[in-house]
C-alpha positions in Angstrom: -208.2 56.6 136.6 -204.9 55.5 138.0 -203.2 56.5 134.7 -204.5 60.1 134.9 -203.1 60.6 138.4 -199.7 59.3 137.3 -199.8 61.7 134.2 -200.6 64.7 136.4 -197.9 63.7 138.9 -195.4 63.3 136.1 -196.4 66.7 134.6 -195.7 68.5 137.9 -192.2 67.0 138.0 -191.5 68.1 134.4 -192.5 71.7 135.2 -190.4 71.7 138.4 -187.3 70.5 136.5 -187.8 73.1 133.8 -188.1 75.9 136.4 -185.0 74.6 138.2 -183.0 74.7 134.9 -184.0 78.3 134.2 -183.0 79.4 137.7 -179.6 77.7 137.4 -178.8 79.2 134.0 -179.7 82.7 135.3 -177.6 82.2 138.3 -174.6 81.2 136.1 -175.0 84.4 134.1 -175.0 86.7 137.1 -171.5 85.7 138.3 -169.8 89.1 138.5 -166.3 87.6 139.2 -166.5 85.6 136.0 -167.5 88.8 134.0 -164.5 90.7 135.4 -162.2 87.8 134.4 -163.6 87.8 130.8 -163.3 91.6 130.6 -159.6 91.5 131.8 -158.7 88.8 129.2 -160.2 90.9 126.4 -158.3 94.0 127.5 -155.0 91.9 127.6 -155.7 90.6 124.1 -156.3 94.1 122.8 -153.1 95.4 124.5 -150.9 92.6 123.0 -152.3 93.0 119.5 -149.6 93.2 116.7 -148.9 96.7 115.3 -150.3 97.7 111.9 -148.3 96.5 108.9 -146.1 98.9 107.1 -146.6 99.7 103.4 -144.9 97.3 100.9 -141.7 98.6 99.3 -141.9 99.9 95.8 -140.4 97.5 93.3 -138.2 99.0 90.6 -138.9 98.2 87.0 -135.9 96.7 85.3 -135.3 96.8 81.5 -136.1 93.5 79.7 -133.0 92.4 77.7 -133.6 91.7 74.0 -133.0 88.1 73.0 -130.5 88.2 70.1 -129.8 84.5 69.6 -132.7 83.6 67.2 -130.2 82.1 64.8 -128.8 79.6 67.4 -130.3 76.2 68.2 -133.1 76.3 70.7 -132.0 75.1 74.1 -135.4 73.4 74.5 -135.1 71.1 71.4 -133.1 67.9 71.5 -129.6 68.2 70.2 -129.1 65.1 68.0 -127.6 64.3 64.6 -130.1 63.6 61.9 -128.6 60.5 60.3 -131.9 59.2 59.0 -134.7 60.5 56.9 -137.7 61.0 59.1 -140.1 60.1 56.2 -138.6 56.5 55.9 -140.2 53.5 57.4 -138.4 52.4 60.5 -136.6 49.1 60.5 -137.9 46.4 62.9 -134.5 46.4 64.8 -135.0 50.1 65.8 -137.6 49.0 68.4 -134.9 47.5 70.6 -131.9 49.0 72.5 -128.5 48.0 71.0 -127.4 46.1 74.1 -130.4 43.8 73.7 -129.5 42.7 70.2 -127.2 39.7 69.5 -125.2 39.1 66.3 -125.5 35.4 65.6 -124.0 35.3 62.1 -122.9 37.0 58.9 -123.7 35.7 55.4 -122.8 36.9 52.0 -125.4 36.9 49.2 -124.9 38.3 45.7 -121.7 40.1 46.7 -123.4 41.8 49.7 -122.8 41.0 53.4 -125.9 40.5 55.7 -125.8 40.5 59.5 -128.1 38.0 61.2 -129.3 39.5 64.4 -131.7 38.1 67.1 -133.8 40.5 69.1 -135.6 40.3 72.5 -138.8 39.2 70.7 -137.0 35.9 69.8 -137.0 36.6 66.1 -134.1 36.5 63.7 -133.6 39.6 61.6 -131.2 40.4 58.7 -129.7 43.8 58.0 -127.1 45.1 55.7 -124.8 48.2 55.5 -126.8 51.4 55.9 -129.5 49.5 57.8 -130.8 51.0 61.1 -130.8 49.4 64.5 -131.2 50.5 68.1 -133.4 53.2 69.5 -131.0 56.0 68.9 -130.7 56.1 65.1 -127.8 53.6 65.0 -126.7 53.0 61.4 -124.6 50.0 60.3 -121.4 51.3 58.7 -119.6 48.0 58.0 -120.2 44.3 58.3 -117.2 42.0 59.1 -116.9 38.2 59.6 -117.5 38.4 63.4 -118.7 41.9 64.1 -120.7 44.9 62.7 -119.7 48.5 63.1 -122.4 51.0 64.0 -122.5 54.8 63.9 -124.8 56.4 66.5 -125.3 60.1 67.0 -124.3 61.6 70.3 -124.3 65.1 71.9 -120.8 66.1 72.8 -121.3 69.6 74.3 -122.1 72.0 71.5 -120.8 69.6 68.9 -122.7 66.7 67.4 -120.6 63.6 66.7 -121.2 60.1 65.5 -120.1 57.5 68.1 -118.5 54.4 66.7 -119.9 51.2 68.3 -119.2 47.5 67.6 -121.6 44.6 68.0 -119.5 41.4 68.2 -120.5 37.8 67.7 -119.8 35.3 70.6 -118.3 38.0 72.8 -118.9 38.1 76.6 -119.8 41.8 76.3 -121.2 41.5 72.8 -121.2 45.3 72.5 -118.2 47.6 72.7 -117.3 51.2 71.8 -114.8 51.3 69.0 -111.5 53.0 69.7 
């Protein structure tokens, strides 16, 4: 019995609070001063609106020039000398840059000179004249007692030239451009 009295009493308070909330919200909507302020702000916004955009200018059509240089080298292709046959098997020394290779000796066998070269992988390789080494199609042009001469293709402006390089044994620089 005590519980039902409490529930009825609680129900009255809930209804009273709901009615109070409705009255307060209606009172907030009837503020005429606030409505005038909002209407004035809307009018100011309409008055300060940006003007309509003008039409875009007409773009002239220009003639497209005819490309007449089909016989010239494409500027999008690499400009290198083709010193090697692309169908050949690559020499193992072509995996390494020239400055990483070390000439450690030269031997002559059956009237032919062989260069003994160590690579960064720690292995000893042998190569002869016309052998390839380095990553830029370097080709051995001569083998001497303490050095090997190498021709490597380079781009010199519009001309393709072979750069003469020397790989020396027991040299502090080990590698030098030939003069």
